[in-house]
C-alpha positions, -999 to 999 in steps of 0.1 A, spaced: 286 855 -190 277 876 -160 287 864 -126 258 848 -107 250 861 -72 255 836 -44 227 833 -19 240 821 15 205 815 29 197 785 7 210 752 0 214 739 -36 183 717 -31 162 746 -18 173 767 -48 162 739 -72 129 734 -54 122 771 -54 130 773 -91 106 744 -97 78 762 -77 84 794 -97 83 776 -130 50 758 -121 35 792 -112 46 806 -145 32 776 -163 -1 781 -145 -2 818 -155 7 809 -191 -22 784 -192 -48 805 -174 -43 841 -184 -53 835 -221 -84 817 -209 -93 845 -185 -90 869 -214 -118 850 -232 -142 855 -204 -168 883 -207 -156 917 -194 -178 915 -163 -165 881 -154 -129 892 -160 -134 922 -137 -153 903 -111 -131 871 -107 -105 870 -134 -86 900 -121 -85 884 -86 -72 851 -100 -46 868 -120 -35 890 -91 -34 859 -68 -10 842 -92 11 873 -96 13 875 -58 23 838 -56 52 845 -81 64 875 -60 63 855 -28 82 826 -44 109 851 -54 109 865 -19 112 829 -6 144 825 -26 162 855 -9 146 859 25 166 849 56 136 834 74 119 811 49 89 799 70 68 830 68 70 834 30 65 797 25 33 799 47 21 830 28 27 812 -5 7 782 7 -21 805 18 -22 822 -16 -23 789 -34 -53 778 -12 -70 811 -21 -63 804 -58 -79 769 -54 -110 786 -38 -112 811 -67 -109 782 -92 -138 764 -75 -158 796 -74 -152 802 -111 -163 767 -119 -195 770 -98 -203 803 -114 -198 786 -148 -169 808 -159 -148 776 -165 -163 756 -193 -168 721 -183 -154 698 -157 -123 690 -177 -113 727 -176 -119 728 -138 -99 696 -134 -69 710 -153 -69 742 -133 -72 723 -101 -45 698 -111 -21 726 -118 -28 743 -85 -26 711 -65 8 704 -82 20 738 -69 6 730 -35 24 697 -33 57 713 -42 51 740 -15 43 712 9 75 695 1 94 727 6 77 732 40 85 697 50 121 704 42 121 736 62 105 721 93 127 689 92 158 711 89 149 732 120 161 716 152 133 706 176 132 730 205 121 721 240 101 744 262 131 760 278 154 756 248 178 734 268 185 761 294 182 755 331 148 765 346 146 801 358 117 792 381 133 791 416 100 784 434 101 746 429 138 741 425 152 713 447 178 724 471 
């Protein structure tokens, strides 16, 4: 067995949550990519490639989230990509690339599941960060109104 690299920037819970997000993205890709391959070539090129690229970007950002020191930016970027994916799914349904409402519902359910996991991760990040006051607990540097 090879030695596993320790990541000092994450807790065990964050590591497990991140793995869960990455696995859900991979599940979404395994489900959707074969379906996109069945679309006509113009539909694949027009929207299918964008959907596939969006999911690939999400996977890369989720991996970045695992190892980055500041987790808020990659987490926000991951959330934005997921929202873009949801918009692409809606567009594919309206353009009748997705066959039937059950197909749209399944794609949407999977994307929303990923979104709720990202939301849980964000909540964890923002609850963990200490609340900062305007002056970050330091004395005021404004001498104009200081009482003497």
